[in-house]
mmCIF file as gemmi writes it, N, C-alpha and C atoms, coordinates in Angstrom:
data_model
loop_
_atom_site.group_PDB
_atom_site.id
_atom_site.type_symbol
_atom_site.label_atom_id
_atom_site.label_alt_id
_atom_site.label_comp_id
_atom_site.label_asym_id
_atom_site.label_entity_id
_atom_site.label_seq_id
_atom_site.pdbx_PDB_ins_code
_atom_site.Cartn_x
_atom_site.Cartn_y
_atom_site.Cartn_z
_atom_site.occupancy
_atom_site.B_iso_or_equiv
_atom_site.pdbx_formal_charge
_atom_site.auth_seq_id
_atom_site.auth_asym_id
_atom_site.pdbx_PDB_model_num
ATOM 1 N N . MET Axp A 1 ? 0.843 -1.181 0 1 0 ? 1 A 1
ATOM 2 C CA . MET Axp A 1 ? 0 0 0 1 0 ? 1 A 1
ATOM 3 C C . MET Axp A 1 ? 0.883 1.238 0 1 0 ? 1 A 1
ATOM 4 N N . LEU Axp A 2 ? 0.425 2.223 -0.711 1 0 ? 2 A 1
ATOM 5 C CA . LEU Axp A 2 ? 1.103 3.514 -0.734 1 0 ? 2 A 1
ATOM 6 C C . LEU Axp A 2 ? 0.069 4.591 -0.436 1 0 ? 2 A 1
ATOM 7 N N . ASP Axp A 3 ? 0.474 5.597 0.32 1 0 ? 3 A 1
ATOM 8 C CA . ASP Axp A 3 ? -0.447 6.719 0.451 1 0 ? 3 A 1
ATOM 9 C C . ASP Axp A 3 ? -0.345 7.554 -0.82 1 0 ? 3 A 1
ATOM 10 N N . ALA Axp A 4 ? -1.281 8.44 -1.01 1 0 ? 4 A 1
ATOM 11 C CA . ALA Axp A 4 ? -1.372 9.203 -2.253 1 0 ? 4 A 1
ATOM 12 C C . ALA Axp A 4 ? -0.099 10.005 -2.519 1 0 ? 4 A 1
ATOM 13 N N . GLU Axp A 5 ? 0.449 10.624 -1.485 1 0 ? 5 A 1
ATOM 14 C CA . GLU Axp A 5 ? 1.65 11.442 -1.671 1 0 ? 5 A 1
ATOM 15 C C . GLU Axp A 5 ? 2.839 10.595 -2.131 1 0 ? 5 A 1
ATOM 16 N N . ALA Axp A 6 ? 3.034 9.441 -1.509 1 0 ? 6 A 1
ATOM 17 C CA . ALA Axp A 6 ? 4.141 8.565 -1.891 1 0 ? 6 A 1
ATOM 18 C C . ALA Axp A 6 ? 3.945 8.04 -3.309 1 0 ? 6 A 1
ATOM 19 N N . TYR Axp A 7 ? 2.711 7.703 -3.666 1 0 ? 7 A 1
ATOM 20 C CA . TYR Axp A 7 ? 2.445 7.222 -5.014 1 0 ? 7 A 1
ATOM 21 C C . TYR Axp A 7 ? 2.753 8.31 -6.039 1 0 ? 7 A 1
ATOM 22 N N . LEU Axp A 8 ? 2.285 9.525 -5.796 1 0 ? 8 A 1
ATOM 23 C CA . LEU Axp A 8 ? 2.509 10.613 -6.749 1 0 ? 8 A 1
ATOM 24 C C . LEU Axp A 8 ? 3.994 10.953 -6.881 1 0 ? 8 A 1
ATOM 25 N N . GLU Axp A 9 ? 4.726 10.905 -5.783 1 0 ? 9 A 1
ATOM 26 C CA . GLU Axp A 9 ? 6.175 11.143 -5.852 1 0 ? 9 A 1
ATOM 27 C C . GLU Axp A 9 ? 6.853 10.07 -6.699 1 0 ? 9 A 1
ATOM 28 N N . ALA Axp A 10 ? 6.462 8.809 -6.507 1 0 ? 10 A 1
ATOM 29 C CA . ALA Axp A 10 ? 7.045 7.718 -7.29 1 0 ? 10 A 1
ATOM 30 C C . ALA Axp A 10 ? 6.64 7.838 -8.756 1 0 ? 10 A 1
ATOM 31 N N . LEU Axp A 11 ? 5.384 8.192 -9.006 1 0 ? 11 A 1
ATOM 32 C CA . LEU Axp A 11 ? 4.923 8.354 -10.381 1 0 ? 11 A 1
ATOM 33 C C . LEU Axp A 11 ? 5.706 9.469 -11.075 1 0 ? 11 A 1
ATOM 34 N N . GLN Axp A 12 ? 5.916 10.564 -10.383 1 0 ? 12 A 1
ATOM 35 C CA . GLN Axp A 12 ? 6.674 11.673 -10.964 1 0 ? 12 A 1
ATOM 36 C C . GLN Axp A 12 ? 8.118 11.246 -11.26 1 0 ? 12 A 1
ATOM 37 N N . GLN Axp A 13 ? 8.686 10.425 -10.394 1 0 ? 13 A 1
ATOM 38 C CA . GLN Axp A 13 ? 10.061 9.964 -10.593 1 0 ? 13 A 1
ATOM 39 C C . GLN Axp A 13 ? 10.163 8.98 -11.762 1 0 ? 13 A 1
ATOM 40 N N . PHE Axp A 14 ? 9.267 7.994 -11.81 1 0 ? 14 A 1
ATOM 41 C CA . PHE Axp A 14 ? 9.399 6.903 -12.779 1 0 ? 14 A 1
ATOM 42 C C . PHE Axp A 14 ? 8.684 7.158 -14.11 1 0 ? 14 A 1
ATOM 43 N N . GLU Axp A 15 ? 7.58 7.873 -14.074 1 0 ? 15 A 1
ATOM 44 C CA . GLU Axp A 15 ? 6.781 8.122 -15.283 1 0 ? 15 A 1
ATOM 45 C C . GLU Axp A 15 ? 6.343 9.587 -15.328 1 0 ? 15 A 1
ATOM 46 N N . PRO Axp A 16 ? 7.285 10.506 -15.558 1 0 ? 16 A 1
ATOM 47 C CA . PRO Axp A 16 ? 6.958 11.928 -15.518 1 0 ? 16 A 1
ATOM 48 C C . PRO Axp A 16 ? 5.899 12.35 -16.543 1 0 ? 16 A 1
ATOM 49 N N . VAL Axp A 17 ? 5.846 11.701 -17.694 1 0 ? 17 A 1
ATOM 50 C CA . VAL Axp A 17 ? 4.83 12.048 -18.697 1 0 ? 17 A 1
ATOM 51 C C . VAL Axp A 17 ? 3.437 11.693 -18.167 1 0 ? 17 A 1
ATOM 52 N N . MET Axp A 18 ? 3.319 10.52 -17.538 1 0 ? 18 A 1
ATOM 53 C CA . MET Axp A 18 ? 2.04 10.121 -16.952 1 0 ? 18 A 1
ATOM 54 C C . MET Axp A 18 ? 1.655 11.046 -15.797 1 0 ? 18 A 1
ATOM 55 N N . PHE Axp A 19 ? 2.636 11.376 -14.963 1 0 ? 19 A 1
ATOM 56 C CA . PHE Axp A 19 ? 2.376 12.288 -13.847 1 0 ? 19 A 1
ATOM 57 C C . PHE Axp A 19 ? 1.847 13.624 -14.353 1 0 ? 19 A 1
ATOM 58 N N . GLU Axp A 20 ? 2.487 14.164 -15.37 1 0 ? 20 A 1
ATOM 59 C CA . GLU Axp A 20 ? 2.083 15.465 -15.918 1 0 ? 20 A 1
ATOM 60 C C . GLU Axp A 20 ? 0.681 15.39 -16.532 1 0 ? 20 A 1
ATOM 61 N N . ALA Axp A 21 ? 0.382 14.294 -17.215 1 0 ? 21 A 1
ATOM 62 C CA . ALA Axp A 21 ? -0.958 14.125 -17.786 1 0 ? 21 A 1
ATOM 63 C C . ALA Axp A 21 ? -2.005 14.073 -16.675 1 0 ? 21 A 1
ATOM 64 N N . CYS Axp A 22 ? -1.691 13.382 -15.595 1 0 ? 22 A 1
ATOM 65 C CA . CYS Axp A 22 ? -2.617 13.318 -14.448 1 0 ? 22 A 1
ATOM 66 C C . CYS Axp A 22 ? -2.793 14.699 -13.81 1 0 ? 22 A 1
ATOM 67 N N . ARG Axp A 23 ? -1.678 15.411 -13.638 1 0 ? 23 A 1
ATOM 68 C CA . ARG Axp A 23 ? -1.736 16.742 -13.032 1 0 ? 23 A 1
ATOM 69 C C . ARG Axp A 23 ? -2.603 17.677 -13.872 1 0 ? 23 A 1
ATOM 70 N N . LYS Axp A 24 ? -2.364 17.69 -15.177 1 0 ? 24 A 1
ATOM 71 C CA . LYS Axp A 24 ? -3.152 18.552 -16.063 1 0 ? 24 A 1
ATOM 72 C C . LYS Axp A 24 ? -4.615 18.132 -16.086 1 0 ? 24 A 1
ATOM 73 N N . GLY Axp A 25 ? -4.848 16.83 -16.102 1 0 ? 25 A 1
ATOM 74 C CA . GLY Axp A 25 ? -6.222 16.338 -16.116 1 0 ? 25 A 1
ATOM 75 C C . GLY Axp A 25 ? -7.004 16.773 -14.891 1 0 ? 25 A 1
ATOM 76 N N . CYS Axp A 26 ? -6.35 16.775 -13.745 1 0 ? 26 A 1
ATOM 77 C CA . CYS Axp A 26 ? -7.01 17.212 -12.512 1 0 ? 26 A 1
ATOM 78 C C . CYS Axp A 26 ? -7.181 18.728 -12.479 1 0 ? 26 A 1
ATOM 79 N N . GLN Axp A 27 ? -6.187 19.459 -12.962 1 0 ? 27 A 1
ATOM 80 C CA . GLN Axp A 27 ? -6.285 20.921 -12.985 1 0 ? 27 A 1
ATOM 81 C C . GLN Axp A 27 ? -7.422 21.392 -13.895 1 0 ? 27 A 1
ATOM 82 N N . LYS Axp A 28 ? -7.632 20.669 -14.991 1 0 ? 28 A 1
ATOM 83 C CA . LYS Axp A 28 ? -8.653 21.061 -15.961 1 0 ? 28 A 1
ATOM 84 C C . LYS Axp A 28 ? -9.978 20.336 -15.742 1 0 ? 28 A 1
ATOM 85 N N . ALA Axp A 29 ? -10.101 19.62 -14.639 1 0 ? 29 A 1
ATOM 86 C CA . ALA Axp A 29 ? -11.313 18.848 -14.373 1 0 ? 29 A 1
ATOM 87 C C . ALA Axp A 29 ? -12.523 19.764 -14.224 1 0 ? 29 A 1
ATOM 88 N N . LEU Axp A 30 ? -13.668 19.238 -14.585 1 0 ? 30 A 1
ATOM 89 C CA . LEU Axp A 30 ? -14.928 19.965 -14.466 1 0 ? 30 A 1
ATOM 90 C C . LEU Axp A 30 ? -15.806 19.314 -13.422 1 0 ? 30 A 1
ATOM 91 N N . ASN Axp A 31 ? -16.459 20.145 -12.613 1 0 ? 31 A 1
ATOM 92 C CA . ASN Axp A 31 ? -17.425 19.63 -11.652 1 0 ? 31 A 1
ATOM 93 C C . ASN Axp A 31 ? -18.765 19.469 -12.341 1 0 ? 31 A 1
ATOM 94 N N . ASP Axp A 32 ? -19.344 18.292 -12.176 1 0 ? 32 A 1
ATOM 95 C CA . ASP Axp A 32 ? -20.623 17.957 -12.795 1 0 ? 32 A 1
ATOM 96 C C . ASP Axp A 32 ? -21.49 17.32 -11.716 1 0 ? 32 A 1
ATOM 97 N N . LEU Axp A 33 ? -22.315 18.149 -11.07 1 0 ? 33 A 1
ATOM 98 C CA . LEU Axp A 33 ? -23.124 17.702 -9.929 1 0 ? 33 A 1
ATOM 99 C C . LEU Axp A 33 ? -22.19 17.158 -8.855 1 0 ? 33 A 1
ATOM 100 N N . ASP Axp A 34 ? -22.298 15.863 -8.554 1 0 ? 34 A 1
ATOM 101 C CA . ASP Axp A 34 ? -21.461 15.266 -7.511 1 0 ? 34 A 1
ATOM 102 C C . ASP Axp A 34 ? -20.189 14.623 -8.066 1 0 ? 34 A 1
ATOM 103 N N . PHE Axp A 35 ? -19.896 14.836 -9.333 1 0 ? 35 A 1
ATOM 104 C CA . PHE Axp A 35 ? -18.758 14.2 -9.978 1 0 ? 35 A 1
ATOM 105 C C . PHE Axp A 35 ? -17.709 15.234 -10.364 1 0 ? 35 A 1
ATOM 106 N N . GLU Axp A 36 ? -16.478 14.791 -10.355 1 0 ? 36 A 1
ATOM 107 C CA . GLU Axp A 36 ? -15.403 15.605 -10.905 1 0 ? 36 A 1
ATOM 108 C C . GLU Axp A 36 ? -14.912 14.868 -12.139 1 0 ? 36 A 1
ATOM 109 N N . ARG Axp A 37 ? -15.07 15.472 -13.291 1 0 ? 37 A 1
ATOM 110 C CA . ARG Axp A 37 ? -14.725 14.83 -14.552 1 0 ? 37 A 1
ATOM 111 C C . ARG Axp A 37 ? -13.342 15.294 -15 1 0 ? 37 A 1
ATOM 112 N N . VAL Axp A 38 ? -12.412 14.362 -14.999 1 0 ? 38 A 1
ATOM 113 C CA . VAL Axp A 38 ? -11.042 14.646 -15.407 1 0 ? 38 A 1
ATOM 114 C C . VAL Axp A 38 ? -11.041 15.024 -16.887 1 0 ? 38 A 1
ATOM 115 N N . ASP Axp A 39 ? -10.213 15.984 -17.232 1 0 ? 39 A 1
ATOM 116 C CA . ASP Axp A 39 ? -10.099 16.443 -18.607 1 0 ? 39 A 1
ATOM 117 C C . ASP Axp A 39 ? -9.708 15.282 -19.52 1 0 ? 39 A 1
ATOM 118 N N . SER Axp A 40 ? -10.56 14.988 -20.495 1 0 ? 40 A 1
ATOM 119 C CA . SER Axp A 40 ? -10.329 13.817 -21.356 1 0 ? 40 A 1
ATOM 120 C C . SER Axp A 40 ? -9.107 13.981 -22.26 1 0 ? 40 A 1
ATOM 121 N N . ALA Axp A 41 ? -8.829 15.18 -22.732 1 0 ? 41 A 1
ATOM 122 C CA . ALA Axp A 41 ? -7.651 15.387 -23.583 1 0 ? 41 A 1
ATOM 123 C C . ALA Axp A 41 ? -6.369 15.114 -22.801 1 0 ? 41 A 1
ATOM 124 N N . SER Axp A 42 ? -6.314 15.592 -21.574 1 0 ? 42 A 1
ATOM 125 C CA . SER Axp A 42 ? -5.133 15.336 -20.735 1 0 ? 42 A 1
ATOM 126 C C . SER Axp A 42 ? -5.009 13.849 -20.435 1 0 ? 42 A 1
ATOM 127 N N . PHE Axp A 43 ? -6.131 13.213 -20.147 1 0 ? 43 A 1
ATOM 128 C CA . PHE Axp A 43 ? -6.126 11.778 -19.878 1 0 ? 43 A 1
ATOM 129 C C . PHE Axp A 43 ? -5.59 11.016 -21.081 1 0 ? 43 A 1
ATOM 130 N N . SER Axp A 44 ? -5.969 11.431 -22.269 1 0 ? 44 A 1
ATOM 131 C CA . SER Axp A 44 ? -5.515 10.77 -23.493 1 0 ? 44 A 1
ATOM 132 C C . SER Axp A 44 ? -4.007 10.924 -23.705 1 0 ? 44 A 1
ATOM 133 N N . ASP Axp A 45 ? -3.422 11.962 -23.133 1 0 ? 45 A 1
ATOM 134 C CA . ASP Axp A 45 ? -1.98 12.183 -23.26 1 0 ? 45 A 1
ATOM 135 C C . ASP Axp A 45 ? -1.153 11.25 -22.374 1 0 ? 45 A 1
ATOM 136 N N . SER Axp A 46 ? -1.817 10.565 -21.449 1 0 ? 46 A 1
ATOM 137 C CA . SER Axp A 46 ? -1.104 9.683 -20.531 1 0 ? 46 A 1
ATOM 138 C C . SER Axp A 46 ? -0.716 8.379 -21.217 1 0 ? 46 A 1
ATOM 139 N N . PRO Axp A 47 ? 0.506 7.914 -20.981 1 0 ? 47 A 1
ATOM 140 C CA . PRO Axp A 47 ? 0.88 6.602 -21.524 1 0 ? 47 A 1
ATOM 141 C C . PRO Axp A 47 ? -0.031 5.523 -20.949 1 0 ? 47 A 1
ATOM 142 N N . SER Axp A 48 ? -0.3 4.506 -21.735 1 0 ? 48 A 1
ATOM 143 C CA . SER Axp A 48 ? -1.136 3.398 -21.293 1 0 ? 48 A 1
ATOM 144 C C . SER Axp A 48 ? -0.236 2.352 -20.641 1 0 ? 48 A 1
ATOM 145 N N . ILE Axp A 49 ? -0.118 2.445 -19.319 1 0 ? 49 A 1
ATOM 146 C CA . ILE Axp A 49 ? 0.753 1.537 -18.566 1 0 ? 49 A 1
ATOM 147 C C . ILE Axp A 49 ? 0.093 1.289 -17.21 1 0 ? 49 A 1
ATOM 148 N N . SER Axp A 50 ? 0.176 0.079 -16.733 1 0 ? 50 A 1
ATOM 149 C CA . SER Axp A 50 ? -0.457 -0.26 -15.46 1 0 ? 50 A 1
ATOM 150 C C . SER Axp A 50 ? 0.299 0.381 -14.297 1 0 ? 50 A 1
ATOM 151 N N . ILE Axp A 51 ? -0.378 0.506 -13.169 1 0 ? 51 A 1
ATOM 152 C CA . ILE Axp A 51 ? 0.252 1.036 -11.956 1 0 ? 51 A 1
ATOM 153 C C . ILE Axp A 51 ? 1.418 0.14 -11.547 1 0 ? 51 A 1
ATOM 154 N N . ASP Axp A 52 ? 1.231 -1.169 -11.698 1 0 ? 52 A 1
ATOM 155 C CA . ASP Axp A 52 ? 2.312 -2.091 -11.344 1 0 ? 52 A 1
ATOM 156 C C . ASP Axp A 52 ? 3.571 -1.809 -12.155 1 0 ? 52 A 1
ATOM 157 N N . ASP Axp A 53 ? 3.41 -1.695 -13.478 1 0 ? 53 A 1
ATOM 158 C CA . ASP Axp A 53 ? 4.573 -1.459 -14.333 1 0 ? 53 A 1
ATOM 159 C C . ASP Axp A 53 ? 5.136 -0.051 -14.174 1 0 ? 53 A 1
ATOM 160 N N . ALA Axp A 54 ? 4.259 0.913 -13.969 1 0 ? 54 A 1
ATOM 161 C CA . ALA Axp A 54 ? 4.699 2.308 -13.876 1 0 ? 54 A 1
ATOM 162 C C . ALA Axp A 54 ? 5.419 2.591 -12.561 1 0 ? 54 A 1
ATOM 163 N N . VAL Axp A 55 ? 4.941 2.01 -11.46 1 0 ? 55 A 1
ATOM 164 C CA . VAL Axp A 55 ? 5.467 2.378 -10.146 1 0 ? 55 A 1
ATOM 165 C C . VAL Axp A 55 ? 5.868 1.175 -9.295 1 0 ? 55 A 1
ATOM 166 N N . ILE Axp A 56 ? 4.927 0.314 -8.991 1 0 ? 56 A 1
ATOM 167 C CA . ILE Axp A 56 ? 5.13 -0.71 -7.962 1 0 ? 56 A 1
ATOM 168 C C . ILE Axp A 56 ? 6.376 -1.562 -8.206 1 0 ? 56 A 1
ATOM 169 N N . GLN Axp A 57 ? 6.55 -2.067 -9.42 1 0 ? 57 A 1
ATOM 170 C CA . GLN Axp A 57 ? 7.688 -2.944 -9.694 1 0 ? 57 A 1
ATOM 171 C C . GLN Axp A 57 ? 9.02 -2.212 -9.711 1 0 ? 57 A 1
ATOM 172 N N . ARG Axp A 58 ? 8.99 -0.907 -9.69 1 0 ? 58 A 1
ATOM 173 C CA . ARG Axp A 58 ? 10.226 -0.117 -9.714 1 0 ? 58 A 1
ATOM 174 C C . ARG Axp A 58 ? 10.665 0.346 -8.328 1 0 ? 58 A 1
ATOM 175 N N . LEU Axp A 59 ? 9.805 0.203 -7.343 1 0 ? 59 A 1
ATOM 176 C CA . LEU Axp A 59 ? 10.137 0.647 -5.995 1 0 ? 59 A 1
ATOM 177 C C . LEU Axp A 59 ? 11.2 -0.26 -5.389 1 0 ? 59 A 1
ATOM 178 N N . GLU Axp A 60 ? 12.161 0.341 -4.712 1 0 ? 60 A 1
ATOM 179 C CA . GLU Axp A 60 ? 13.208 -0.448 -4.063 1 0 ? 60 A 1
ATOM 180 C C . GLU Axp A 60 ? 12.851 -0.792 -2.628 1 0 ? 60 A 1
ATOM 181 N N . ASN Axp A 61 ? 12.171 0.086 -1.951 1 0 ? 61 A 1
ATOM 182 C CA . ASN Axp A 61 ? 11.824 -0.14 -0.549 1 0 ? 61 A 1
ATOM 183 C C . ASN Axp A 61 ? 10.338 -0.494 -0.469 1 0 ? 61 A 1
ATOM 184 N N . PHE Axp A 62 ? 10.015 -1.672 -0.941 1 0 ? 62 A 1
ATOM 185 C CA . PHE Axp A 62 ? 8.622 -2.098 -1.023 1 0 ? 62 A 1
ATOM 186 C C . PHE Axp A 62 ? 8.542 -3.538 -0.55 1 0 ? 62 A 1
ATOM 187 N N . HIS Axp A 63 ? 7.538 -3.863 0.231 1 0 ? 63 A 1
ATOM 188 C CA . HIS Axp A 63 ? 7.4 -5.207 0.77 1 0 ? 63 A 1
ATOM 189 C C . HIS Axp A 63 ? 6.033 -5.767 0.396 1 0 ? 63 A 1
ATOM 190 N N . VAL Axp A 64 ? 6.004 -7.035 0.139 1 0 ? 64 A 1
ATOM 191 C CA . VAL Axp A 64 ? 4.756 -7.731 -0.159 1 0 ? 64 A 1
ATOM 192 C C . VAL Axp A 64 ? 4.408 -8.591 1.042 1 0 ? 64 A 1
ATOM 193 N N . LEU Axp A 65 ? 3.172 -8.487 1.492 1 0 ? 65 A 1
ATOM 194 C CA . LEU Axp A 65 ? 2.71 -9.268 2.633 1 0 ? 65 A 1
ATOM 195 C C . LEU Axp A 65 ? 1.649 -10.256 2.167 1 0 ? 65 A 1
ATOM 196 N N . PRO Axp A 66 ? 1.657 -11.454 2.719 1 0 ? 66 A 1
ATOM 197 C CA . PRO Axp A 66 ? 0.623 -12.421 2.337 1 0 ? 66 A 1
ATOM 198 C C . PRO Axp A 66 ? -0.748 -11.973 2.845 1 0 ? 66 A 1
ATOM 199 N N . TYR Axp A 67 ? -1.772 -12.313 2.096 1 0 ? 67 A 1
ATOM 200 C CA . TYR Axp A 67 ? -3.139 -11.964 2.475 1 0 ? 67 A 1
ATOM 201 C C . TYR Axp A 67 ? -3.972 -13.235 2.498 1 0 ? 67 A 1
ATOM 202 N N . GLN Axp A 68 ? -4.63 -13.473 3.59 1 0 ? 68 A 1
ATOM 203 C CA . GLN Axp A 68 ? -5.476 -14.653 3.741 1 0 ? 68 A 1
ATOM 204 C C . GLN Axp A 68 ? -6.931 -14.202 3.738 1 0 ? 68 A 1
ATOM 205 N N . GLY Axp A 69 ? -7.568 -14.186 2.601 1 0 ? 69 A 1
ATOM 206 C CA . GLY Axp A 69 ? -8.959 -13.76 2.534 1 0 ? 69 A 1
ATOM 207 C C . GLY Axp A 69 ? -9.446 -13.729 1.109 1 0 ? 69 A 1
ATOM 208 N N . ASP Axp A 70 ? -10.685 -13.312 0.946 1 0 ? 70 A 1
ATOM 209 C CA . ASP Axp A 70 ? -11.253 -13.193 -0.389 1 0 ? 70 A 1
ATOM 210 C C . ASP Axp A 70 ? -10.643 -11.993 -1.099 1 0 ? 70 A 1
ATOM 211 N N . TRP Axp A 71 ? -10.471 -12.107 -2.399 1 0 ? 71 A 1
ATOM 212 C CA . TRP Axp A 71 ? -9.884 -11.02 -3.171 1 0 ? 71 A 1
ATOM 213 C C . TRP Axp A 71 ? -10.498 -10.988 -4.557 1 0 ? 71 A 1
ATOM 214 N N . SER Axp A 72 ? -10.767 -9.806 -5.023 1 0 ? 72 A 1
ATOM 215 C CA . SER Axp A 72 ? -11.187 -9.615 -6.402 1 0 ? 72 A 1
ATOM 216 C C . SER Axp A 72 ? -10.519 -8.343 -6.891 1 0 ? 72 A 1
ATOM 217 N N . ASP Axp A 73 ? -9.899 -8.417 -8.037 1 0 ? 73 A 1
ATOM 218 C CA . ASP Axp A 73 ? -9.239 -7.262 -8.615 1 0 ? 73 A 1
ATOM 219 C C . ASP Axp A 73 ? -10.265 -6.519 -9.47 1 0 ? 73 A 1
ATOM 220 N N . PHE Axp A 74 ? -10.757 -5.403 -8.97 1 0 ? 74 A 1
ATOM 221 C CA . PHE Axp A 74 ? -11.825 -4.667 -9.64 1 0 ? 74 A 1
ATOM 222 C C . PHE Axp A 74 ? -11.29 -3.853 -10.802 1 0 ? 74 A 1
ATOM 223 N N . GLY Axp A 75 ? -10.79 -4.54 -11.796 1 0 ? 75 A 1
ATOM 224 C CA . GLY Axp A 75 ? -10.219 -3.866 -12.953 1 0 ? 75 A 1
ATOM 225 C C . GLY Axp A 75 ? -11.225 -3.598 -14.048 1 0 ? 75 A 1
ATOM 226 N N . ALA Axp A 76 ? -12.46 -4.073 -13.877 1 0 ? 76 A 1
ATOM 227 C CA . ALA Axp A 76 ? -13.487 -3.882 -14.898 1 0 ? 76 A 1
ATOM 228 C C . ALA Axp A 76 ? -14.851 -3.815 -14.22 1 0 ? 76 A 1
ATOM 229 N N . TRP Axp A 77 ? -15.8 -3.197 -14.889 1 0 ? 77 A 1
ATOM 230 C CA . TRP Axp A 77 ? -17.132 -3.028 -14.297 1 0 ? 77 A 1
ATOM 231 C C . TRP Axp A 77 ? -17.823 -4.352 -14.033 1 0 ? 77 A 1
ATOM 232 N N . ASP Axp A 78 ? -17.558 -5.387 -14.843 1 0 ? 78 A 1
ATOM 233 C CA . ASP Axp A 78 ? -18.208 -6.668 -14.577 1 0 ? 78 A 1
ATOM 234 C C . ASP Axp A 78 ? -17.726 -7.264 -13.258 1 0 ? 78 A 1
ATOM 235 N N . SER Axp A 79 ? -16.49 -6.962 -12.855 1 0 ? 79 A 1
ATOM 236 C CA . SER Axp A 79 ? -15.998 -7.402 -11.549 1 0 ? 79 A 1
ATOM 237 C C . SER Axp A 79 ? -16.741 -6.707 -10.423 1 0 ? 79 A 1
ATOM 238 N N . VAL Axp A 80 ? -16.971 -5.423 -10.57 1 0 ? 80 A 1
ATOM 239 C CA . VAL Axp A 80 ? -17.716 -4.665 -9.561 1 0 ? 80 A 1
ATOM 240 C C . VAL Axp A 80 ? -19.164 -5.159 -9.507 1 0 ? 80 A 1
ATOM 241 N N . ALA Axp A 81 ? -19.766 -5.35 -10.662 1 0 ? 81 A 1
ATOM 242 C CA . ALA Axp A 81 ? -21.16 -5.79 -10.725 1 0 ? 81 A 1
ATOM 243 C C . ALA Axp A 81 ? -21.355 -7.16 -10.092 1 0 ? 81 A 1
ATOM 244 N N . SER Axp A 82 ? -20.342 -7.992 -10.113 1 0 ? 82 A 1
ATOM 245 C CA . SER Axp A 82 ? -20.476 -9.336 -9.551 1 0 ? 82 A 1
ATOM 246 C C . SER Axp A 82 ? -20.673 -9.317 -8.044 1 0 ? 82 A 1
ATOM 247 N N . LEU Axp A 83 ? -20.394 -8.195 -7.391 1 0 ? 83 A 1
ATOM 248 C CA . LEU Axp A 83 ? -20.565 -8.085 -5.943 1 0 ? 83 A 1
ATOM 249 C C . LEU Axp A 83 ? -21.979 -7.707 -5.525 1 0 ? 83 A 1
ATOM 250 N N . ALA Axp A 84 ? -22.766 -7.187 -6.448 1 0 ? 84 A 1
ATOM 251 C CA . ALA Axp A 84 ? -24.091 -6.665 -6.11 1 0 ? 84 A 1
ATOM 252 C C . ALA Axp A 84 ? -25.181 -7.671 -6.477 1 0 ? 84 A 1
ATOM 253 N N . ASP Axp A 85 ? -26.261 -7.631 -5.714 1 0 ? 85 A 1
ATOM 254 C CA . ASP Axp A 85 ? -27.439 -8.422 -6.069 1 0 ? 85 A 1
ATOM 255 C C . ASP Axp A 85 ? -28.017 -7.871 -7.362 1 0 ? 85 A 1
ATOM 256 N N . GLN Axp A 86 ? -28.489 -8.76 -8.21 1 0 ? 86 A 1
ATOM 257 C CA . GLN Axp A 86 ? -29.037 -8.348 -9.493 1 0 ? 86 A 1
ATOM 258 C C . GLN Axp A 86 ? -30.519 -8.664 -9.557 1 0 ? 86 A 1
ATOM 259 N N . ASP Axp A 87 ? -31.27 -7.813 -10.274 1 0 ? 87 A 1
ATOM 260 C CA . ASP Axp A 87 ? -32.694 -8.066 -10.459 1 0 ? 87 A 1
ATOM 261 C C . ASP Axp A 87 ? -32.882 -9.082 -11.591 1 0 ? 87 A 1
ATOM 262 N N . ALA Axp A 88 ? -34.134 -9.358 -11.937 1 0 ? 88 A 1
ATOM 263 C CA . ALA Axp A 88 ? -34.449 -10.354 -12.96 1 0 ? 88 A 1
ATOM 264 C C . ALA Axp A 88 ? -33.852 -10.006 -14.321 1 0 ? 88 A 1
ATOM 265 N N . ASP Axp A 89 ? -33.591 -8.717 -14.553 1 0 ? 89 A 1
ATOM 266 C CA . ASP Axp A 89 ? -33.014 -8.271 -15.831 1 0 ? 89 A 1
ATOM 267 C C . ASP Axp A 89 ? -31.488 -8.198 -15.786 1 0 ? 89 A 1
ATOM 268 N N . GLY Axp A 90 ? -30.889 -8.569 -14.66 1 0 ? 90 A 1
ATOM 269 C CA . GLY Axp A 90 ? -29.439 -8.53 -14.546 1 0 ? 90 A 1
ATOM 270 C C . GLY Axp A 90 ? -28.891 -7.169 -14.14 1 0 ? 90 A 1
ATOM 271 N N . ASN Axp A 91 ? -29.763 -6.257 -13.713 1 0 ? 91 A 1
ATOM 272 C CA . ASN Axp A 91 ? -29.325 -4.929 -13.294 1 0 ? 91 A 1
ATOM 273 C C . ASN Axp A 91 ? -28.935 -4.954 -11.822 1 0 ? 91 A 1
ATOM 274 N N . ALA Axp A 92 ? -27.924 -4.179 -11.465 1 0 ? 92 A 1
ATOM 275 C CA . ALA Axp A 92 ? -27.449 -4.096 -10.093 1 0 ? 92 A 1
ATOM 276 C C . ALA Axp A 92 ? -27.309 -2.634 -9.698 1 0 ? 92 A 1
ATOM 277 N N . ILE Axp A 93 ? -27.516 -2.382 -8.429 1 0 ? 93 A 1
ATOM 278 C CA . ILE Axp A 93 ? -27.366 -1.026 -7.907 1 0 ? 93 A 1
ATOM 279 C C . ILE Axp A 93 ? -26.199 -1.023 -6.925 1 0 ? 93 A 1
């Protein structure tokens, strides 16, 4: 686990182009009711690389701890939807 500050420092060190795209995307974000919409053009400027490849695997002072429990990697909406009860039409809230 990394706190946000440590993650951003590592991202800036290892993937400065991605860091800058994230920074610009947040600076240009628009508030839409209860949502903050990151600037899509800035987001598109970010390299397509996973957090693991961009930061985690490059850290020198990082430890992995075993976890004994249920786990699901919520990398897609179908993973999130699998946690919710669904109605007869397959809809979940």
